Backbone as CSV, one residue per row, in Angstrom:
resi,resn,N_x,N_y,N_z,CA_x,CA_y,CA_z,C_x,C_y,C_z
1,MET,-10.581,-7.434,6.319,-9.591,-6.814,7.156,-9.658,-5.307,6.913
2,GLN,-9.506,-4.577,7.973,-9.472,-3.125,7.901,-8.225,-2.662,8.634
3,ILE,-7.449,-1.794,7.971,-6.244,-1.256,8.581,-6.463,0.231,8.810
4,LEU,-6.354,0.637,10.055,-6.538,2.032,10.437,-5.185,2.621,10.814
5,GLY,-4.964,3.854,10.411,-3.696,4.483,10.751,-3.612,5.864,10.154
6,THR,-2.422,6.381,10.135,-2.198,7.700,9.559,-1.536,7.545,8.202
7,THR,-1.851,8.471,7.306,-1.250,8.453,5.981,-0.430,9.714,5.766
8,ALA,0.533,9.583,4.895,1.362,10.722,4.511,1.524,10.688,3.000
9,VAL,1.562,11.858,2.408,1.812,11.984,0.979,3.325,12.055,0.797
10,VAL,3.854,11.176,-0.066,5.297,11.069,-0.258,5.615,11.291,-1.732
11,ASP,6.595,12.123,-2.019,7.027,12.348,-3.389,7.734,11.097,-3.910
12,VAL,7.549,10.799,-5.173,8.145,9.609,-5.782,9.673,9.714,-5.830
13,ALA,10.192,10.907,-6.036,11.636,11.098,-6.169,12.365,10.563,-4.942
14,GLY,13.385,9.770,-5.194,14.185,9.222,-4.104,13.633,7.955,-3.490
15,HIS,12.563,7.424,-4.055,11.970,6.196,-3.532,11.983,5.093,-4.580
16,ASP,13.147,4.919,-5.210,13.276,3.898,-6.255,13.010,2.500,-5.719
17,ASP,13.357,2.243,-4.454,13.110,0.924,-3.869,11.620,0.630,-3.769
18,VAL,10.838,1.644,-3.459,9.382,1.465,-3.371,8.808,1.187,-4.757
19,LEU,9.269,1.942,-5.753,8.788,1.725,-7.116,9.186,0.355,-7.633
20,ALA,10.375,-0.125,-7.278,10.816,-1.462,-7.690,9.938,-2.536,-7.039
21,THR,9.570,-2.333,-5.793,8.690,-3.284,-5.106,7.310,-3.306,-5.750
22,LEU,6.784,-2.132,-6.090,5.491,-2.074,-6.782,5.566,-2.779,-8.135
23,ALA,6.641,-2.551,-8.872,6.797,-3.180,-10.189,6.909,-4.698,-10.068
24,ALA,7.532,-5.183,-9.003,7.639,-6.630,-8.802,6.280,-7.245,-8.499
25,ARG,5.430,-6.496,-7.854,4.109,-6.992,-7.466,3.064,-6.779,-8.563
26,TYR,3.138,-5.663,-9.268,2.143,-5.296,-10.276,2.835,-5.057,-11.620
27,PRO,2.692,-5.994,-12.547,3.424,-5.922,-13.823,3.200,-4.635,-14.616
28,GLN,2.041,-4.006,-14.476,1.786,-2.781,-15.247,2.730,-1.641,-14.852
29,TYR,3.336,-1.728,-13.669,4.248,-0.674,-13.226,5.665,-0.846,-13.759
30,VAL,5.964,-1.975,-14.404,7.300,-2.173,-14.966,7.559,-1.135,-16.053
31,ASP,6.624,-1.002,-16.990,6.786,-0.050,-18.091,6.236,1.336,-17.763
32,HIS,5.304,1.407,-16.827,4.652,2.674,-16.499,4.575,2.864,-14.981
33,PRO,5.698,3.198,-14.353,5.649,3.426,-12.901,4.801,4.645,-12.577
34,PRO,4.214,4.697,-11.399,3.387,5.849,-11.039,4.214,7.135,-11.027
35,ASP,3.591,8.202,-11.491,4.255,9.504,-11.502,4.299,10.124,-10.113
36,GLY,3.415,9.677,-9.266,3.392,10.170,-7.905,2.273,11.161,-7.698
37,PRO,2.077,11.582,-6.524,2.785,11.160,-5.318,2.309,9.786,-4.839
38,LEU,3.008,9.262,-3.853,2.644,7.993,-3.221,1.997,8.279,-1.871
39,LEU,1.216,7.334,-1.392,0.652,7.421,-0.047,1.319,6.380,0.833
40,ARG,1.771,6.790,1.996,2.372,5.860,2.958,1.415,5.734,4.138
41,LEU,1.023,4.500,4.427,0.138,4.215,5.557,0.968,3.668,6.703
42,THR,0.838,4.292,7.855,1.463,3.783,9.072,0.355,3.154,9.903
43,PRO,0.286,1.811,9.923,-0.809,1.143,10.630,-0.753,1.406,12.135
44,GLU,-1.934,1.660,12.694,-2.062,1.836,14.134,-2.998,0.792,14.740
45,ARG,-3.869,0.259,13.892,-4.825,-0.747,14.370,-5.280,-1.589,13.186
46,VAL,-5.346,-2.893,13.385,-5.831,-3.814,12.358,-7.041,-4.538,12.922
47,VAL,-8.125,-4.509,12.165,-9.365,-5.147,12.595,-9.680,-6.271,11.617
48,CYS,-9.883,-7.465,12.132,-10.232,-8.619,11.304,-11.581,-9.156,11.750
49,TRP,-12.340,-9.634,10.811,-13.628,-10.229,11.134,-13.933,-11.252,10.073
50,SER,-14.883,-12.098,10.381,-15.342,-13.077,9.397,-16.785,-13.447,9.730
51,ALA,-17.489,-13.835,8.697,-18.838,-14.337,8.891,-18.718,-15.799,9.274
52,GLY,-19.381,-16.181,10.281,-19.302,-17.562,10.722,-20.595,-18.022,11.340
53,ASP,-20.706,-19.307,11.436,-21.901,-19.903,12.029,-21.552,-20.280,13.460
54,GLU,-22.117,-19.549,14.405,-21.881,-19.875,15.814,-22.986,-20.769,16.298
55,ALA,-22.612,-21.967,16.673,-23.604,-22.944,17.120,-23.664,-23.001,18.622
């Protein structure tokens, strides 16, 4: 899968909900949350493909 879109650099300050979500998903962030900045991706297009046997 490939996700195409625009990104923005976001300061960590004031985004405690985002850091809590990251910590819930990735245990290493519980004790050591990222110092920042964060990247926010706004998807504009999603491309999916798979290798398959077409008969």
